[in-house]
C-alpha positions as CSV (number, residue, x, y, z in Angstrom):
1,M,34.8,-29.5,-38.3
2,P,35.4,-28.9,-42.1
3,L,32.2,-27.4,-44.2
4,R,30.0,-30.5,-45.8
5,I,30.7,-30.4,-49.0
6,N,28.5,-32.9,-51.7
7,K,31.4,-35.5,-53.3
8,R,29.9,-35.2,-56.7
9,K,31.2,-31.2,-56.5
10,S,34.7,-32.5,-55.9
11,F,35.3,-33.2,-59.6
12,D,33.5,-30.6,-61.1
13,V,37.0,-28.2,-61.5
14,L,39.2,-31.5,-62.9
15,K,36.4,-32.4,-65.6
16,Q,36.6,-29.1,-66.7
17,V,40.4,-28.9,-67.2
18,F,40.2,-32.4,-69.6
19,S,37.1,-30.7,-71.8
20,V,39.3,-28.1,-72.8
21,L,42.2,-30.5,-73.2
22,F,40.3,-32.8,-75.6
23,V,39.0,-29.9,-77.4
24,L,42.4,-28.1,-78.0
25,S,43.3,-31.6,-79.2
26,V,40.8,-32.0,-81.9
27,V,41.4,-28.4,-82.8
28,L,45.0,-29.2,-83.2
29,S,44.5,-32.4,-85.1
30,F,42.2,-30.7,-87.5
31,F,44.9,-27.9,-88.1
32,F,47.5,-30.6,-89.0
33,L,45.8,-32.6,-91.5
34,P,47.6,-31.0,-94.2
35,Y,50.9,-31.9,-93.0
36,Y,50.0,-35.4,-92.9
37,D,51.8,-37.2,-95.7
38,A,55.2,-35.4,-94.6
39,A,55.3,-36.5,-90.9
40,R,54.0,-40.5,-91.5
41,H,57.6,-41.7,-91.9
42,L,58.8,-40.4,-88.5
43,S,58.1,-42.5,-85.4
44,W,58.0,-39.9,-83.4
45,S,55.7,-37.7,-85.6
46,F,52.3,-36.5,-84.9
47,V,51.7,-37.3,-88.7
48,W,53.4,-40.4,-91.0
49,D,54.3,-38.4,-94.0
50,I,56.4,-35.5,-94.1
51,K,58.8,-34.5,-96.8
52,K,62.4,-34.2,-96.1
53,E,62.6,-30.5,-96.6
54,T,59.8,-29.8,-94.6
55,V,61.1,-31.4,-91.5
56,P,62.5,-28.9,-89.6
57,I,59.3,-26.8,-89.4
58,V,57.0,-29.8,-88.9
59,A,59.4,-30.6,-86.1
60,A,59.2,-27.0,-84.4
61,L,55.8,-26.8,-85.1
62,Q,55.5,-29.9,-83.2
63,F,57.5,-29.1,-80.2
64,G,56.1,-25.8,-80.1
65,F,52.7,-27.3,-79.3
66,V,53.8,-30.0,-77.0
67,F,55.8,-27.4,-75.3
68,A,52.5,-24.7,-75.3
69,L,50.2,-27.8,-74.1
70,I,52.3,-28.6,-71.3
71,I,52.7,-25.1,-70.2
72,F,48.9,-24.3,-70.4
73,F,48.5,-27.8,-68.6
74,V,50.7,-26.7,-65.8
75,Y,48.7,-23.5,-65.3
76,L,45.5,-25.2,-65.1
77,L,46.9,-26.9,-62.4
78,R,47.9,-24.3,-60.3
79,L,44.5,-22.6,-61.5
80,Q,42.9,-25.5,-59.7
81,R,44.7,-25.3,-56.8
82,S,44.1,-22.0,-56.0
83,L,40.5,-22.3,-56.4
84,L,40.5,-25.1,-54.3
85,R,42.4,-23.2,-51.7
86,E,40.1,-20.3,-51.8
87,K,36.9,-22.8,-51.6
88,E,38.7,-24.8,-48.7
89,E,39.0,-21.2,-46.4
90,L,35.7,-20.2,-47.7
91,A,34.6,-23.4,-46.0
92,S,36.6,-23.1,-43.3
93,A,35.6,-19.2,-42.6
94,I,31.4,-20.5,-43.0
95,T,32.3,-23.4,-40.3
96,N,33.8,-21.3,-38.0
97,L,30.8,-18.9,-37.6
98,D,28.5,-18.4,-34.8
99,V,25.5,-18.5,-37.3
100,G,24.0,-21.2,-39.1
101,F,24.6,-21.4,-43.3
102,C,23.9,-24.4,-45.4
103,R,23.1,-24.5,-49.2
104,E,20.0,-25.6,-51.0
105,L,19.5,-27.4,-54.5
106,P,16.4,-26.1,-56.2
107,G,13.6,-28.1,-57.2
108,D,10.9,-30.4,-56.4
109,N,14.3,-33.4,-55.9
110,G,15.9,-30.6,-53.9
111,G,18.1,-30.8,-50.7
112,F,20.6,-29.8,-48.3
113,V,24.2,-30.7,-49.9
114,E,26.1,-28.1,-47.7
115,A,25.7,-27.1,-43.9
116,N,28.3,-25.9,-41.2
117,D,28.2,-26.8,-37.4
118,G,26.4,-23.7,-36.1
119,F,23.4,-24.6,-38.6
120,L,23.3,-28.3,-37.5
121,K,24.0,-27.2,-33.9
122,I,20.8,-24.6,-34.3
123,L,18.3,-27.8,-35.7
124,G,20.0,-30.3,-33.6
125,F,20.4,-32.6,-36.6
126,T,23.7,-34.8,-37.6
127,E,24.9,-34.0,-40.8
128,D,23.4,-37.7,-42.1
129,E,19.9,-36.6,-40.8
130,L,20.2,-33.3,-42.2
131,F,20.8,-34.4,-46.3
132,K,18.1,-37.0,-45.9
133,L,15.5,-34.0,-44.9
134,K,13.7,-32.4,-47.2
135,P,14.2,-29.0,-47.0
136,A,10.5,-28.3,-45.7
137,D,11.1,-30.4,-43.1
138,I,12.4,-27.7,-41.0
139,Y,9.6,-25.5,-41.5
140,A,7.2,-25.2,-38.6
141,D,4.5,-24.0,-41.0
142,S,4.2,-26.5,-43.4
143,E,3.9,-24.1,-46.4
144,G,6.2,-21.9,-45.3
145,H,9.9,-23.4,-47.3
146,D,7.4,-23.3,-50.4
147,K,6.5,-19.5,-49.8
148,F,10.0,-18.6,-49.0
149,K,11.5,-20.2,-51.6
150,A,9.3,-18.4,-54.2
151,L,9.5,-15.1,-52.6
152,L,13.4,-15.5,-52.9
153,S,13.0,-16.7,-56.1
154,A,11.1,-13.8,-57.2
155,R,13.8,-11.1,-55.3
156,G,16.9,-12.8,-55.9
157,S,18.0,-11.8,-52.3
158,L,15.7,-11.7,-48.8
159,I,16.5,-11.5,-45.2
160,K,13.2,-12.4,-43.5
161,E,12.2,-13.8,-39.8
162,L,11.3,-17.6,-40.1
163,R,9.7,-20.2,-37.4
164,F,11.6,-23.2,-37.3
165,K,11.4,-26.8,-36.1
166,K,14.0,-28.6,-34.7
167,K,14.8,-32.0,-34.6
168,D,12.9,-32.9,-31.0
169,G,9.7,-30.9,-32.4
170,Q,10.6,-27.4,-30.4
171,G,9.9,-24.6,-32.3
172,I,12.2,-21.5,-32.8
173,W,12.3,-18.2,-34.3
174,V,15.4,-17.4,-36.6
175,V,16.6,-14.8,-38.7
176,V,17.6,-16.5,-42.6
177,S,19.5,-14.0,-45.2
178,A,19.0,-16.0,-48.2
179,K,20.6,-15.5,-51.9
180,A,19.5,-17.4,-55.0
181,I,22.6,-18.1,-56.6
182,K,22.9,-18.4,-60.6
183,N,25.2,-19.3,-63.3
184,D,26.7,-17.2,-66.1
185,R,23.5,-18.4,-67.7
186,G,21.4,-16.7,-65.4
187,E,20.0,-20.3,-64.8
188,L,19.0,-20.9,-60.6
189,E,21.9,-23.5,-59.1
190,C,21.4,-23.4,-55.5
191,F,20.3,-21.2,-52.6
192,E,22.4,-20.1,-50.1
193,Y,21.3,-19.3,-46.5
194,I,22.7,-17.4,-43.4
195,V,20.8,-18.5,-40.4
196,M,20.8,-16.9,-36.7
197,D,18.7,-18.3,-33.6
198,V,17.0,-15.3,-32.6
199,S,14.2,-17.2,-30.3
200,E,16.0,-15.7,-26.8
201,R,15.7,-12.2,-28.2
202,K,12.0,-12.9,-29.7
203,W,11.0,-14.1,-26.6
204,M,12.3,-10.8,-24.5
205,E,10.4,-8.8,-27.3
206,E,7.4,-11.1,-26.4
207,E,7.6,-10.6,-22.6
208,M,8.4,-6.9,-23.3
209,S,5.1,-6.7,-25.0
210,S,3.5,-8.6,-23.4
211,A,4.8,-7.0,-19.9
212,Y,3.9,-3.9,-21.4
213,L,0.2,-4.5,-22.2
214,R,0.0,-5.7,-18.8
215,F,1.2,-2.8,-17.4
216,E,-1.0,-1.0,-19.6
217,S,-3.8,-3.0,-18.8
218,I,-3.2,-2.8,-15.0
219,I,-3.1,1.1,-15.1
220,Q,-6.3,1.8,-17.3
221,N,-8.0,-1.0,-14.9
222,T,-6.8,0.0,-11.9
223,P,-10.2,1.9,-10.5
224,Q,-9.5,2.8,-7.2
225,V,-5.9,4.2,-7.9
226,A,-5.7,7.7,-10.1
227,I,-2.2,6.9,-12.0
228,Q,-0.5,9.6,-14.1
229,G,2.8,9.3,-16.1
230,Y,5.2,12.2,-16.7
231,G,8.1,13.1,-19.5
232,L,11.5,14.2,-18.1
233,D,9.6,18.0,-19.0
234,G,7.1,17.4,-17.0
235,S,4.3,16.8,-19.7
236,I,1.7,14.3,-18.9
237,L,2.1,11.1,-21.0
238,E,-0.3,8.9,-19.3
239,W,-3.8,9.4,-18.0
240,N,-5.4,6.3,-16.7
241,H,-9.5,6.0,-16.3
242,A,-9.6,6.3,-12.6
243,S,-7.7,10.0,-12.7
244,E,-10.3,11.0,-15.4
245,V,-12.9,10.0,-12.2
246,L,-11.3,11.6,-9.1
247,Y,-9.9,15.1,-11.4
248,G,-13.0,15.1,-13.8
249,Y,-10.0,16.0,-16.8
250,S,-10.5,13.4,-19.4
251,K,-7.3,11.8,-21.4
252,H,-7.2,14.0,-24.3
253,E,-8.0,17.7,-22.7
254,V,-4.3,16.8,-20.4
255,I,-2.1,14.9,-22.7
256,G,0.8,16.3,-23.4
257,R,0.1,19.3,-20.9
258,K,2.9,20.4,-18.2
259,G,2.4,20.3,-14.6
260,L,-0.5,20.2,-12.4
261,G,-1.4,23.7,-12.1
262,M,-5.2,23.2,-12.6
263,I,-5.6,21.1,-9.4
264,L,-2.7,21.7,-7.4
265,G,-2.8,25.1,-5.7
266,A,0.4,27.5,-6.1
267,A,2.4,26.5,-2.7
268,D,1.7,22.7,-3.4
269,L,2.4,22.7,-7.1
270,R,5.8,24.2,-6.1
271,V,6.3,21.6,-3.5
272,F,5.4,19.2,-6.0
273,E,8.0,20.6,-9.0
274,E,10.5,20.2,-6.5
275,A,10.2,16.8,-5.7
276,F,9.9,15.9,-9.1
277,E,13.3,17.5,-10.2
278,N,14.8,15.5,-6.9
279,I,13.5,12.1,-8.7
280,K,15.0,13.4,-12.0
281,V,18.5,13.4,-10.6
282,T,18.2,11.2,-8.0
283,G,16.3,8.6,-9.7
284,R,14.8,7.3,-6.1
285,S,11.0,8.0,-5.3
286,P,10.5,10.3,-2.2
287,Q,8.3,9.6,0.4
288,A,4.2,10.0,-0.1
289,R,2.4,12.3,1.5
290,E,-0.9,13.7,1.3
291,W,-1.8,16.9,-1.1
292,K,-4.8,18.7,-1.2
293,V,-6.5,19.1,-4.2
294,R,-9.2,20.4,-6.4
295,N,-11.0,18.9,-8.9
296,K,-12.5,20.0,-12.4
297,G,-15.7,21.3,-10.6
298,G,-13.6,22.9,-8.1
299,K,-14.5,19.9,-5.3
300,E,-11.5,19.8,-2.5
301,L,-9.9,16.7,-2.0
302,T,-7.7,15.0,0.0
303,I,-5.0,12.3,-2.0
304,Y,-2.6,10.3,-0.8
305,S,0.4,10.3,-3.6
306,S,3.5,8.5,-4.2
307,M,6.1,9.1,-7.1
308,F,8.2,6.8,-8.6
309,P,10.8,6.5,-11.1
310,I,10.9,4.8,-14.6
311,L,14.5,3.8,-15.3
312,Q,15.9,2.7,-18.4
313,N,19.7,1.5,-18.1
314,G,20.0,3.4,-14.7
315,K,18.6,6.6,-15.7
316,V,15.4,8.0,-15.5
317,I,13.3,8.2,-18.7
318,E,9.5,8.6,-17.2
319,V,8.1,9.7,-13.4
320,Y,4.7,8.2,-12.7
321,C,2.3,9.1,-9.8
322,M,0.0,7.2,-7.8
323,D,-3.2,8.6,-6.5
324,V,-5.7,7.5,-4.1
325,D,-9.0,9.3,-2.5
326,I,-8.3,9.4,1.2
327,S,-11.3,12.5,1.6
328,D,-13.7,10.2,3.1
329,R,-11.0,8.9,5.4
330,A,-9.8,12.1,6.1
331,E,-13.3,13.3,6.7
332,S,-14.0,10.3,9.0
333,E,-10.5,11.2,10.6
334,K,-11.5,14.5,11.6
335,R,-14.5,13.6,12.8
336,L,-13.0,10.7,14.9
337,N,-10.8,13.1,16.3
338,E,-12.8,15.7,17.1
339,I,-15.1,13.2,18.9
340,K,-11.6,12.3,21.0
341,D,-10.8,15.7,21.7
342,K,-14.6,16.1,23.1
343,L,-14.1,12.4,25.1
344,E,-10.7,13.9,26.7
345,G,-12.3,17.2,27.3
346,L,-15.5,15.5,28.9
347,A,-12.4,13.5,30.6
348,L,-11.1,16.3,31.7
349,K,-13.6,19.0,32.4
350,D,-16.3,19.2,34.4
351,A,-19.8,18.6,32.3
352,L,-21.7,21.0,34.4
353,T,-19.2,24.4,34.6
354,E,-17.0,23.4,31.6
355,I,-13.7,24.2,33.6
356,Y,-11.5,21.9,34.4
357,N,-12.6,18.6,36.8
358,F,-10.4,17.1,39.8
359,R,-9.0,14.3,37.9
360,Y,-7.3,17.1,35.9
361,F,-6.6,19.0,38.4
362,R,-4.7,16.1,40.7
363,E,-2.8,15.6,37.6
364,R,-1.3,19.2,36.8
365,L,-1.1,19.9,40.4
366,A,1.3,17.1,40.2
367,A,3.4,18.4,37.5
368,E,3.7,21.9,38.9
369,F,4.5,20.5,42.2
370,E,7.1,18.7,40.8
371,R,8.3,21.7,38.7
372,A,8.4,23.5,41.8
373,K,10.7,21.5,43.8
374,R,13.1,21.2,40.8
375,T,13.2,24.7,40.3
376,L,12.9,26.0,44.0
377,S,9.8,28.3,43.0
378,P,6.8,28.8,45.0
379,I,3.8,27.2,44.4
380,S,-0.2,27.4,46.2
381,I,-3.0,25.9,46.1
382,M,-6.4,27.2,46.7
383,M,-9.5,25.6,48.0
384,I,-13.1,26.8,47.7
385,D,-16.4,26.0,49.4
386,L,-19.8,27.6,49.4
387,D,-20.9,28.3,52.3
388,Y,-24.9,27.0,53.0
389,F,-25.0,26.0,49.2
390,K,-27.4,23.1,50.2
391,S,-29.8,25.6,51.4
392,I,-30.2,27.3,48.1
393,N,-30.3,24.1,46.5
394,D,-33.2,23.2,48.9
395,T,-34.7,26.7,48.4
396,H,-34.4,27.6,44.7
397,G,-34.2,23.9,43.2
398,H,-31.1,22.5,41.8
399,Q,-31.2,24.1,38.2
400,F,-30.9,27.2,40.1
401,G,-28.2,25.8,42.1
402,D,-26.4,24.9,38.7
403,K,-26.8,28.4,37.2
404,I,-24.9,29.8,40.5
405,L,-22.1,27.2,40.0
406,K,-21.7,27.9,36.5
407,Q,-21.8,31.6,37.7
408,V,-18.8,30.9,40.3
409,A,-16.8,29.2,37.6
410,R,-16.8,32.0,35.4
411,L,-16.1,34.7,38.1
412,L,-13.0,32.7,38.7
413,K,-11.7,32.0,35.7
414,T,-12.3,35.9,34.8
415,E,-10.7,37.2,37.9
416,L,-7.6,34.7,37.9
417,R,-4.3,34.8,35.9
418,T,-4.0,33.0,32.5
419,N,-1.8,30.0,33.9
420,D,-3.8,29.9,36.9
421,V,-6.0,26.4,37.0
422,V,-9.7,26.8,38.1
423,A,-10.9,23.4,38.6
424,R,-14.7,22.6,40.4
425,W,-13.4,19.9,43.2
426,G,-16.8,18.7,43.2
427,G,-20.7,19.4,44.6
428,E,-20.1,23.5,45.5
429,E,-16.1,23.3,46.0
430,F,-13.5,24.2,43.9
431,A,-10.0,24.3,43.8
432,I,-7.0,26.4,42.3
433,I,-3.4,26.1,41.4
434,L,-1.3,29.0,41.5
435,P,2.1,28.6,39.9
436,D,4.5,30.6,41.0
437,T,2.5,32.1,43.9
438,N,4.1,32.3,47.6
439,R,1.5,32.3,50.6
440,V,1.4,35.9,51.2
441,D,0.5,36.5,47.4
442,A,-2.0,33.3,47.9
443,F,-3.7,35.0,51.0
444,G,-4.1,37.8,48.8
445,V,-5.8,36.1,46.4
446,G,-8.2,34.7,48.1
447,N,-9.4,37.6,50.2
448,K,-9.7,39.1,46.7
449,I,-12.1,36.4,46.1
450,L,-13.7,36.5,49.4
451,E,-14.2,40.2,48.4
452,L,-16.0,39.2,44.9
453,F,-17.9,36.7,46.1
454,R,-19.5,39.6,49.0
455,T,-20.1,42.5,46.8
456,R,-21.5,40.4,43.7
457,N,-25.1,39.6,42.9
458,F,-25.5,36.0,41.5
459,G,-28.3,34.0,40.2
460,D,-31.1,35.6,37.4
461,G,-34.0,38.2,37.3
462,S,-35.9,36.9,39.5
463,N,-34.2,35.8,42.4
464,I,-30.7,37.5,43.1
465,I,-28.3,36.2,45.9
466,R,-25.5,36.8,47.7
467,L,-22.9,34.0,48.5
468,K,-20.3,33.4,51.1
469,C,-17.8,31.1,50.9
470,S,-14.7,29.5,53.0
471,I,-11.2,29.3,51.6
472,G,-8.5,27.1,52.2
473,V,-4.6,27.8,51.5
474,V,-1.9,26.0,51.3
475,S,1.9,26.9,50.0
476,Y,4.9,25.4,49.4
477,P,7.6,25.2,50.4
478,E,6.6,27.6,53.5
479,D,4.3,24.4,54.4
480,P,5.9,20.9,54.9
481,L,3.8,19.2,52.7
482,F,5.3,17.0,50.5
483,S,3.2,15.2,48.1
484,V,0.4,16.2,46.2
485,E,-2.2,14.4,48.8
486,E,-0.7,16.7,51.4
487,M,-1.3,19.1,49.6
488,I,-4.3,18.7,49.2
489,D,-5.6,17.3,52.3
490,G,-3.8,20.5,53.7
491,G,-6.4,22.8,52.0
492,E,-9.5,20.5,53.0
493,E,-8.0,20.8,56.7
494,S,-8.3,24.6,56.2
495,I,-11.8,25.0,55.1
496,Y,-12.3,22.4,57.5
497,R,-11.2,25.7,59.9
498,V,-12.7,28.3,58.4
499,K,-16.2,26.2,58.2
500,E,-16.0,25.7,62.0
501,R,-15.5,29.3,62.5
502,G,-18.5,29.9,60.7
503,G,-17.2,30.6,57.3
504,D,-16.8,33.3,54.8
505,G,-13.2,33.7,55.7
506,V,-9.6,32.5,54.5
507,A,-7.2,30.4,56.2
508,L,-3.8,29.6,56.1
509,Y,-2.7,26.1,56.4
510,G,-1.1,25.7,60.0
511,H,-0.6,29.3,60.1
512,E,-4.0,31.4,61.1
513,I,-4.5,28.9,63.9
514,Q,-1.8,27.5,65.9
515,G,-1.5,23.7,65.1
516,S,-3.4,21.3,63.4
517,T,-7.1,21.9,63.9
518,L,-7.2,18.6,64.1
519,D,-5.1,18.2,66.6
520,K,-7.9,19.7,68.7
521,Y,-10.2,16.7,68.3
522,S,-10.2,12.9,69.8
523,D,-8.6,10.3,67.3
524,D,-12.3,9.6,66.7
525,D,-13.2,13.0,65.6
526,R,-9.8,12.8,63.3
527,K,-10.9,9.2,61.8
528,R,-14.7,10.5,61.7
529,Y,-13.6,13.7,59.5
530,I,-11.1,12.2,57.3
531,D,-13.6,9.3,56.4
532,S,-16.3,11.8,55.3
533,V,-13.5,13.8,53.2
534,K,-12.9,10.0,51.5
535,Q,-16.4,9.5,51.4
536,K,-17.2,13.1,49.9
537,L,-14.1,12.6,47.4
538,S,-15.6,9.0,46.3
539,F,-19.2,10.5,45.7
540,Y,-17.3,13.4,43.4
541,A,-15.4,10.6,41.7
542,V,-18.8,8.7,41.0
543,R,-20.2,11.7,39.5
544,S,-17.5,12.5,37.5
545,E,-17.4,8.8,35.9
546,R,-21.2,9.3,35.9
547,S,-20.8,12.1,33.5
548,I,-18.2,11.1,31.4
549,L,-20.0,7.8,30.9
550,E,-23.3,9.7,30.0
551,A,-21.5,11.7,27.4
552,I,-20.2,8.6,25.6
553,Y,-23.8,7.4,25.8
554,S,-24.9,10.0,24.0
555,L,-22.2,9.6,21.1
556,A,-23.5,5.8,21.0
557,K,-27.1,7.3,20.5
558,S,-25.8,9.3,17.8
559,I,-25.3,6.2,15.8
560,E,-29.0,5.5,16.9
561,L,-29.9,9.1,15.3
562,R,-28.0,7.7,11.9
563,D,-30.4,4.3,11.6
564,K,-33.1,3.4,13.5
565,R,-32.7,-0.3,13.0
566,T,-29.4,0.2,14.8
567,R,-31.6,1.7,17.4
568,E,-33.4,-1.2,17.8
569,H,-30.1,-3.6,17.3
570,C,-28.5,-2.1,20.6
571,D,-31.7,-2.5,23.0
572,R,-32.0,-6.3,22.0
573,M,-28.5,-6.8,22.2
574,V,-28.4,-5.4,26.0
575,E,-31.3,-7.2,26.8
576,Y,-29.4,-10.9,25.6
577,A,-26.1,-10.0,26.5
578,E,-27.2,-9.1,30.1
579,R,-29.4,-12.4,30.3
580,M,-26.3,-14.6,29.4
581,A,-23.9,-13.1,31.5
582,R,-25.9,-13.9,34.7
583,R,-26.1,-17.7,32.5
584,V,-22.8,-18.0,32.3
585,G,-22.4,-17.6,36.2
586,M,-20.7,-13.6,36.1
587,N,-21.1,-11.4,39.4
588,E,-23.0,-8.0,39.2
589,Q,-19.8,-5.8,38.1
590,E,-18.8,-8.4,35.0
591,V,-23.1,-8.6,34.3
592,D,-22.9,-4.6,34.4
593,N,-19.5,-4.5,31.7
594,V,-20.7,-7.0,29.5
595,R,-24.4,-4.5,29.3
596,R,-21.8,-1.6,28.9
597,A,-20.3,-3.2,26.5
598,A,-23.2,-4.4,24.2
599,M,-24.7,-0.8,24.5
600,L,-21.1,0.6,23.1
601,H,-20.1,-1.9,20.8
602,D,-20.8,-0.1,17.9
603,I,-19.6,3.1,19.2
604,G,-16.8,2.8,16.8
605,K,-18.6,3.2,13.6
606,L,-19.1,7.1,14.3
607,G,-15.6,6.9,11.9
608,I,-17.7,5.3,9.2
609,S,-18.9,7.2,6.2
610,D,-22.8,6.9,5.9
611,T,-22.8,6.0,2.5
612,I,-20.8,2.3,3.4
613,L,-23.1,2.0,6.7
614,L,-26.2,2.9,4.8
615,K,-25.3,1.6,1.7
616,P,-28.6,-1.1,0.3
617,G,-26.3,-3.1,-1.8
618,K,-22.9,-5.7,-0.9
619,L,-20.2,-3.6,0.1
620,T,-17.1,-3.3,-2.0
621,P,-13.4,-5.3,-0.3
622,E,-12.7,-1.5,0.3
623,E,-15.4,-0.7,2.0
624,Y,-15.7,-3.6,3.9
625,E,-12.0,-3.0,5.2
626,A,-13.5,0.2,6.3
627,V,-16.1,-1.0,8.3
628,K,-14.1,-3.6,9.9
629,K,-11.9,-1.2,11.3
630,H,-14.7,-0.2,14.0
631,P,-13.8,-2.4,16.6
632,V,-10.6,-0.4,17.0
633,I,-12.0,2.8,16.9
634,G,-14.4,2.0,19.2
635,A,-11.9,0.7,21.6
636,D,-10.0,3.6,20.8
637,I,-13.0,6.0,22.0
638,V,-14.3,4.1,25.2
639,S,-10.4,4.3,26.2
640,V,-10.2,7.4,27.2
641,A,-12.7,7.0,30.2
642,G,-10.2,4.9,32.2
643,F,-13.2,3.5,34.5
644,L,-14.7,2.0,31.0
645,K,-11.3,0.2,30.7
646,D,-12.5,-3.1,31.8
647,I,-15.4,-3.6,28.5
648,V,-12.4,-1.9,26.0
649,P,-11.5,-6.0,24.9
650,F,-15.1,-6.6,24.8
651,I,-16.1,-4.0,22.3
652,L,-12.5,-4.5,20.4
653,G,-12.9,-8.6,20.3
654,H,-16.5,-9.1,19.4
655,H,-15.9,-9.6,15.6
656,E,-12.9,-12.4,16.6
657,R,-13.7,-15.8,15.5
658,Y,-13.4,-18.6,17.5
659,D,-11.1,-20.4,14.9
660,G,-8.7,-17.0,14.9
661,T,-10.0,-15.9,11.7
662,G,-11.4,-13.2,13.0
663,Y,-10.7,-9.6,13.2
664,P,-8.9,-7.3,14.4
665,R,-6.4,-9.3,16.1
666,G,-7.4,-12.8,15.0
667,L,-7.6,-14.3,18.3
668,K,-8.6,-18.0,18.5
669,G,-10.3,-19.8,21.3
670,E,-10.5,-18.6,25.0
671,E,-8.0,-16.3,23.9
672,I,-11.1,-14.2,23.3
673,P,-12.2,-12.8,26.3
674,L,-15.8,-14.2,27.1
675,G,-17.7,-10.8,27.3
676,A,-16.6,-10.5,23.4
677,R,-17.6,-14.4,22.8
678,I,-21.1,-13.6,24.3
679,L,-21.3,-10.5,22.1
680,A,-20.4,-12.4,19.1
681,V,-23.1,-14.2,19.4
682,V,-25.8,-12.1,20.2
683,D,-24.4,-9.5,17.7
684,V,-25.0,-12.4,14.5
685,Y,-28.4,-13.2,16.1
686,E,-30.0,-9.7,16.1
687,A,-28.0,-9.3,12.7
688,L,-29.9,-12.3,10.7
689,T,-33.3,-11.7,12.7
690,A,-33.8,-7.9,12.0
691,D,-34.2,-6.2,8.6
692,R,-30.7,-4.7,7.4
693,P,-29.8,-2.6,4.0
694,Y,-28.4,-5.3,2.5
695,H,-30.7,-8.2,3.7
696,K,-34.1,-8.9,4.8
697,A,-34.2,-10.9,8.1
698,I,-34.8,-14.4,8.2
699,S,-36.8,-16.5,10.9
700,K,-35.2,-17.7,14.2
701,E,-35.0,-20.7,13.3
702,E,-32.8,-20.2,10.4
703,A,-30.8,-17.8,12.7
704,I,-30.5,-20.6,14.9
705,K,-29.3,-23.3,12.1
706,I,-26.9,-20.9,11.6
707,L,-25.6,-20.4,14.4
708,R,-25.4,-24.2,15.7
709,S,-23.4,-24.2,11.8
710,G,-20.8,-21.6,13.0
711,M,-19.8,-23.9,16.5
712,N,-16.2,-24.4,16.7
713,T,-15.6,-21.9,13.7
714,Q,-17.2,-18.7,14.3
715,F,-18.6,-19.2,18.0
716,D,-17.8,-20.6,21.1
717,P,-19.9,-24.0,21.2
718,K,-20.8,-23.3,24.7
719,V,-21.7,-19.7,24.4
720,V,-23.9,-20.7,21.5
721,D,-25.5,-23.6,23.8
722,V,-26.4,-20.9,26.6
723,F,-27.8,-18.4,24.2
724,L,-30.3,-21.3,22.4
725,N,-31.2,-21.8,26.2
726,V,-31.8,-17.8,26.9
727,V,-34.0,-17.9,23.5
728,G,-35.6,-21.0,23.9
């Protein structure tokens, strides 16, 4: 589409040409007035009266004038065509521009007189619609047009961003390059505008600005995450408020400073610098890791830090670090690991003598026996039973007897090799694994121990005694025994043979006395002996379980020492839970499991910081998330003791909700174990009716009302009904 030109302008050049011709005609007429008479008689003359002798001169002048006039007229026509051609070329160039172009006449009545397709497209108007508009109508600001024209008139030319309004009313941003066009007399003729739509660029700039502000706001207002930004030379560019709080250095102290030598040790600083250089080269974030740092006050902290690059056109321009203080978590994990180690030790060691127990002995013997069979190496075990130990307990008391057992355990550990395994089998009986030891060498070790017992004093300053013992030795592959149980039974049988002879001796399995000792006895005697051994083992197993259970209960008591309210809470929990378990028809074993679970349900709080547990006010979301971990921690602690496996689901699930919105697994309805559903109701009732750091106790009636409102959402409705019957 050609440039839109107002028709009034199309005759300008032609008018100017005729104006020039008219002026020339008048001038020439005045010039030839003296020759008027000479030419009056010539019909073709310009004048009527010319003398005869002057006719040639006048004729020549007339022809010359006509010829000059024709030449001048031709020149003007060519000039006009040239100007029109240039104007058309200019109009075509303007029309094909990707930007808008327009002309506006000055004055209050001025309007648009020219506009290209680009300008019409930008605003969405047709040619006729635009020419009918006032220029001010396209400005988003009603006063914008007058201000812009005044500024343009004063300066002559101007480049400015303006807010225009499209036909549909939508606002757009444009860049306008404007010029005031004046004639030779310095009079303002029109305004020319070149207009470019920059709405998209403006939107991107605003988005980038908004994104930067949001990013900056996030950095500065993230209270739990310390964020730092670094230039490629390692200088600190950003240091948010959380960094100031965590490390103790204010922003003005560190901005522009290079490196983190003030918080990292020399070794960690080298690792950090290597990671920093690697991220600059690769543009990839390294794996997040833990760091040991020190703050301005010298306090050591544990942080979890991640690094990531800021890229521009695929190149790293900055590097950011995000640090989270996990010192409390690390301390809690350390305490939890210590507890687990202690429990594992209790599960594997005898509580009295602090040597390994029969459980560990079995596991270790199984491993060593398999190794011996695989490598064709010898292995021996030794069972030791203290003779007449019951009379020692009866005479001197059990405390003295326990002291003797400790002394025997220390003696055996001292006199045997470091790779030999010494364990308390139970009561006054000990068991020893002798790896890579054949029958002859094991027999020598047995006699050495026998001699030590005969020559060593046991007891204390007021009571000194000598001990005797019976020792049974079993060796592989000399003895035809092919399992752990057969080896243990062989050791017990060998002890029995020594006891039969009065004790204080060593018996090799099936070697000293021809045939098996049990072969001498009737089937009934053999059965009675085997039953007595099983009963003895069962007694020792129960005793060991009780030792472990007592240790776990002592850990639970440590929670009570932290908070008196917790102790009272646990006591009432046990009472209510046991009564409910009986009401729902559980057998005695199941009732006992519920009772134990009630006592240990909060043992996982050992892994929660005191500052959170005893906080008087409302917990933060982060603190609440930490508290929500205690069922998992508690289940993890209790699961160490295998015989408590039945109560693990109760402890793990006592914060599940009946509608499936609880934690930690989101179980729903009867997916939640019954014991856990009982604990959930009792726990909430107890929490409501007892004073807590974060609220005062409410009445029994109010608590019951809350329990009823939670039926089918938080609680099993059947369990709530049973509980309401229990509490009356």
